[in-house]
C-alpha positions, 0 to 999 in steps of 0.5 A: 243258430243251431248251437243256440237251439242245442243249448236251449234244448239241453237247458229244458232237459236239465230243468225237466230232470231237476223237477222230476227229482224234486217231485220224487223227493216230495213223493218219498217224503209223503210216503215216509210220513204216511208209513210212520203214521200207519205203523201197526199198534202191537201189544205184547207181554214182556219179562220181569226186570232183573230181581232186587233181592231184599228190596223193601219200602216201609211206611214209618208214619202214620201208624197202623190204625191211627186216628188222624185229624181232618187236615193235610195228611203226611206219609213218611216212607223209608226203604231197605236194600234199595237206592232211591234217586239212582238210574236203574242199570238196564237197557229198558230205561232207554226204551220207555218213559224213564224218570230223570229223578231215578228210582223211587217208591210208588205210594198209593192211597185208596187206589188213587194214582200213585205219588212218586217218593224219591227221598226216604224219611221226607214227609209226603203231603197226600192232602185232605181226606174224607172222614173215615177209613183209609189205606196206604200201599207202597212198593219200590219202583225202578227209574222206568217205573216197573215195580219191584216184585220181590217177596215182602217188597211192599208195605201197607197200613190202614188209618182213620180220619176223625172217626174210627167207623167204617171198614177198610178196603185192604187187609193182610188177608184179603187179595188186592190188585193195584193199578200202577202204569200207564199214568199221565202223559206220554210224548215223543219217544216215550209214546212209542212204547208204553209199559203196563204194570200192576202189583199183586197182593195175596194173589197168584197168576197162572195160565189156567187160573187167574189172569190180568186183562188190560183193555186200552180204548181211544176215547174219541174213537172206541173202535180203536181198542187193544187188549192183552191177557197176562198169565204171569206177574210181569209187565206188558208193552203197547207200541205205536199208539196214535195221538189222543186220549185213552181209557186204560182198564185193568181187570183180574179175570177168572179162567172163563174171562169173568171179573173176579169178585172180592178182590180189592181195587179190581176193575180200576180204570185210568185215562192217559194222553198220548202225543206221538208226533 
C-alpha cells in the first residue's frame, strides 16, 4: 500500500513539473512575440554604395522637343558602362528589398512613380498623356534600387503631346529633386529595413546649406511619425516599421527648415504598404 501511495505521489509531482515547464515555454513564446512586435523604429542616414564611374542612362526616343500624337507613348532607354539585369555585388543586396531581375534604370515621367527598365533599346510603354508639355528623367539603379549618383549618369528631355503650348517643369538649368524610394509594398524581410533614396539635379547638399527631409507617417495613426534630415547625397534607412500604410514625404529644405521654392518636384509625397509579419 505504501509503495502504491509513493508511486502515485511521484506521478503527480512529475505531472506538476511537466505542466510548469509547458507554462514557462508558453510564457517565453509570448515574451518573444511581444519583443519582436515592440522593436524600436530607427531611421538613420547611410553611405553611398561603391561608385560606378562612367555609368550612364540615355534616352534614345523620343527626341528632345518632339511633338507626339495623343496615343500610347513609348520611351527607349540605353545605358553606358552599366550592366542591366545583373545582381549588384554588394552586401546591401541581402539587407533590403532587391530586384530578382537585377540592375535597371529608373524612368520618371512628370514626377510620377518610376518605371523600372531592365532591357536596353526596348520600347517602354508609358501610356497616354494629357496634351501639352511633358518631361522624362532617367538614371541607373543598382539591383537593390539605390540610384547611381555619378556625374553625368542621368539623362532628361522634354516633349509635347499634340500641342507645343505650355512650359516645361524641367530644364538643364533649373534645379530639381526626384523622389525615388521607397515605393510600393514591403513584405517580410524586405519590411525590416527600408531604403529612402532621391536624385538631385543642379543641387548640392551641405550641413549648413540645403538638406533633404523625409517624413514617414502611419496613415491610420498619425502619431506614429518618423523624420530624418540628410545633409549629403546618400540614402537613409528606416527599420522595424509595423504593418500598415505610410505616407512618405520628401522635402528639400533650407538652413531654417523651410521648403525651398523654385525647385522642380520639391515636396513630393508617396504612399507605401508595410507587411512586417
